[in-house]
C-alpha positions in Angstrom: 0.0 0.0 0.0 1.2 3.5 -0.9 0.2 6.6 1.0 0.6 10.2 -0.2 0.5 13.0 2.4 -0.9 16.4 1.4 -2.9 14.5 -1.2 -5.4 17.3 -1.9 -2.6 19.8 -2.5 -1.4 20.9 -5.9 1.5 18.4 -6.0 -0.3 15.6 -4.1 -3.2 15.5 -6.5 -0.9 15.2 -9.5 1.1 12.4 -7.8 -2.1 10.4 -7.2 -3.3 11.0 -10.7 -0.1 9.6 -12.1 -0.1 6.7 -9.6 -3.7 5.8 -10.7 -2.3 5.0 -14.1 0.4 2.7 -12.6 -1.1 0.8 -9.7 -4.6 -0.2 -8.5 -6.6 2.4 -6.7 -7.2 0.0 -3.9 -3.5 0.1 -3.1 -3.5 3.9 -2.6 -4.1 6.1 0.5 -4.7 9.8 0.4 -3.5 11.2 3.7 -5.1 14.6 4.1 -5.9 17.3 6.6 -9.5 17.7 5.4 -11.0 14.4 4.2 -14.1 16.2 2.9 -11.8 17.8 0.2 -10.9 14.4 -1.1 -14.3 13.1 -2.1 -13.3 12.9 -5.7 -10.3 10.7 -4.8 -12.6 8.4 -2.7 -14.9 8.1 -5.7 -12.0 6.7 -7.7 -11.4 4.0 -5.1 -8.6 5.7 -3.2 -8.7 5.3 0.6 -8.9 8.7 2.3 -7.5 9.0 5.8 -7.2 12.1 8.1 -3.5 13.0 8.6 -2.6 16.4 10.0 1.1 17.2 10.4 0.2 19.2 13.5 -1.6 16.3 15.1 1.1 13.7 15.5 -1.0 11.4 17.8 -3.3 10.7 14.9 -0.7 10.1 12.2 0.2 6.5 13.1 -3.4 5.4 12.5 -3.4 7.1 9.1 -0.3 5.0 8.1 -1.6 1.6 9.2 -0.9 -1.0 6.6 1.2 1.4 4.5 4.5 0.1 3.1 5.6 3.2 1.1 4.9 6.8 2.2 5.4 9.9 0.2 6.1 12.8 2.6 5.3 16.0 0.7 6.9 18.8 2.5 4.7 21.0 4.6 3.6 24.4 3.3 4.1 25.9 6.8 7.6 27.3 6.5 9.1 27.5 10.0 7.1 24.6 11.2 8.4 22.0 8.7 11.1 20.4 10.7 9.0 19.3 13.7 6.0 18.4 11.5 8.1 16.2 9.3 9.8 14.6 12.3 6.3 13.7 13.6 5.4 12.1 10.3 8.6 10.1 10.2 8.1 8.9 13.8 4.5 7.9 13.1 5.7 6.1 9.9 8.2 4.1 11.9 5.6 3.2 14.6 3.1 2.1 11.9 5.6 -0.2 10.3 6.1 1.8 7.1 9.1 0.4 5.2 10.1 3.3 2.9 9.6 7.1 3.1 10.0 9.1 -0.1 10.5 12.8 0.8 10.2 15.9 -1.4 13.2 18.0 -0.4 14.8 20.9 -2.2 17.4 21.1 -5.0 21.0 20.8 -3.6 19.7 20.6 -0.1 23.0 19.7 1.4 24.7 22.8 0.1 22.0 25.2 -0.8 22.3 28.8 0.6 18.5 29.3 0.5 16.6 30.0 3.8 14.2 27.3 2.7 16.9 24.6 2.6 17.5 24.6 6.4 14.3 22.7 7.3 14.8 20.3 4.4 18.3 19.5 5.6 16.9 18.8 9.1 14.3 16.5 7.7 16.8 14.6 5.5 19.0 14.0 8.6 15.9 12.9 10.6 15.0 10.5 7.9 18.5 9.0 7.5 18.6 8.4 11.3 15.1 6.9 11.4 16.1 3.3 10.4 13.5 3.5 7.7 14.2 3.0 4.0 14.3 6.3 2.2 14.5 8.1 -1.1 15.1 11.8 -1.4 13.5 13.7 -4.3 15.3 17.1 -4.2 12.8 19.1 -6.3 13.9 22.2 -8.1 11.6 25.2 -8.8 8.2 24.7 -10.2 7.4 26.5 -13.5 4.2 27.5 -11.9 6.2 29.8 -9.6 6.7 32.0 -12.6 3.5 31.5 -14.5 1.4 33.7 -12.3 3.7 36.7 -12.8 3.6 36.4 -16.6 0.4 38.5 -17.1 1.6 41.0 -14.5 4.9 41.3 -16.5 2.9 42.1 -19.7 0.8 44.7 -17.8 3.8 46.5 -16.3 6.4 45.8 -18.9 8.8 44.2 -16.5 9.8 41.0 -14.7 11.4 41.9 -11.4 13.8 40.1 -9.1 17.2 39.8 -7.5 18.6 36.9 -9.5 21.0 38.8 -11.7 22.2 36.5 -14.4 21.6 33.3 -12.4 19.7 30.5 -14.1 16.8 28.5 -12.7 16.2 24.9 -14.0 12.4 24.9 -13.6 10.0 22.2 -14.5 6.3 21.8 -14.2 4.6 20.4 -11.1 3.3 17.6 -13.3 6.9 16.7 -14.2 7.9 16.4 -10.5 4.7 14.6 -9.6 5.4 12.0 -12.3 8.9 11.4 -11.0 7.4 10.8 -7.5 4.9 8.3 -8.9 7.7 6.4 -10.8 9.6 6.0 -7.5 6.5 5.1 -5.4 5.4 2.5 -7.9 8.8 0.6 -7.5 10.5 1.9 -4.3 12.9 -1.0 -4.1 14.6 0.2 -7.4 15.3 3.6 -5.9 16.0 2.8 -2.2 18.7 5.0 -0.7 18.9 7.3 -3.8 19.1 11.1 -3.7 17.7 12.6 -6.9 18.6 16.2 -7.8 15.4 16.9 -9.9 15.2 19.9 -12.2 14.2 21.0 -15.7 16.3 20.1 -18.7 17.2 23.7 -19.6 17.8 26.6 -17.2 16.9 30.2 -17.9 17.5 33.6 -16.5 14.8 36.1 -15.6 16.1 38.3 -18.5 15.5 35.3 -20.8 12.0 34.9 -19.3 11.2 38.5 -19.9 12.4 38.3 -23.5 10.2 35.2 -24.1 7.2 37.0 -22.6 7.9 40.0 -24.8 8.2 37.8 -27.9 5.0 35.9 -27.3 2.9 38.8 -26.1 4.1 41.4 -28.6 4.5 43.8 -25.7 7.8 45.3 -24.4 8.9 43.4 -21.3 12.3 43.7 -19.7 14.0 42.3 -16.6 14.5 44.8 -13.7 17.1 43.5 -11.3 17.1 45.1 -7.9 18.7 44.7 -4.4 17.2 41.9 -2.2 15.6 44.4 0.2 13.9 46.3 -2.6 12.6 43.1 -4.2 11.2 42.0 -0.9 9.5 45.4 -0.4 8.0 45.2 -3.9 6.6 41.7 -3.2 5.1 43.0 0.1 3.6 45.9 -1.7 2.0 43.5 -4.2 0.3 41.6 -1.3 2.8 38.9 -0.4 3.0 38.5 3.4 6.2 40.1 4.7 8.0 36.9 6.0 7.2 35.0 2.8 8.3 37.9 0.7 11.7 37.7 2.4 11.9 34.0 1.7 11.1 34.6 -2.0 13.7 37.4 -2.2 16.3 35.2 -0.5 15.5 32.5 -3.1 16.0 34.9 -5.9 19.4 35.8 -4.5 20.1 32.1 -4.2 19.3 31.8 -7.9 22.0 34.4 -8.7 24.5 32.0 -6.9 23.4 28.9 -8.8 21.2 27.4 -6.1 18.3 26.8 -8.5 20.3 25.4 -11.5 21.2 21.8 -12.1 23.2 20.1 -14.8 22.1 16.7 -16.2 18.7 15.4 -17.0 17.9 13.3 -13.9 14.2 14.4 -13.9 13.6 13.7 -17.5 15.5 10.4 -17.2 13.1 9.3 -14.4 9.9 10.2 -16.3 11.1 9.1 -19.7 10.4 12.4 -21.5 11.6 16.0 -21.7 10.5 18.4 -19.0 8.2 21.3 -19.7 10.3 24.1 -21.5 10.0 27.7 -20.3 8.4 28.9 -23.6 5.6 26.4 -23.2 4.9 27.7 -19.6 4.8 31.3 -20.9 2.4 30.2 -23.7 0.1 28.6 -21.3 0.2 31.5 -18.9 -0.6 34.0 -21.6 -3.5 31.8 -22.8 -5.0 32.1 -19.3 
């Protein structure tokens, strides 16, 4: 039996969708905070169980009978390390054999603020005695898609990434890789996969592509980290998260979001989503 945490989230749903094409629905568990949001999964034959990262006493029951668990990292930055530790402890108590974890690209050496909790979780998992697989996911293309119409409106893509590249891929690409591993965990046991898009791009290249496809003038405006964080806050991004995003952009300038090789496309057996395709879809609405 395979369980997916955060199964009603954007990544979790895509993982389950991919798994449903690979294994019987009866072998799948959607571990979710709000079971009522998973009615569509239940209708497809997936078992739905309540599993809240912040309620560790209920997690063990959610994992009963599960052999392989996908731990999708929590969305609560700052609370991830203890939440993930609770999931790992419950998995061990429930007799789970293998935990597959969605970490961050280059977690062991990444300068990003976001990497610290991922490093802590990786260490917790390695020390747990459980079998493990680390999926170090790079940036999602969707992280940029939402800003494409805004860039057309204002004539600029903004950031603090300089000439640094990001090797982004779609959530569907990363989800499919997770499904490949979950469907045959023994073939991937103890592996650390640095997962990223086939081709990296700078924000200046992103701006140029938006301009070419929209027919509107769009340029990249590079700015100091503090100014970018302030611009994000002014746009409605909560202050602490705006700082995280600005820090990540600076990390991009240092190569933290770029990866060589084609590990992700190798796992899924096809090319990852190219940046121009993401722009095209974003402009189409």
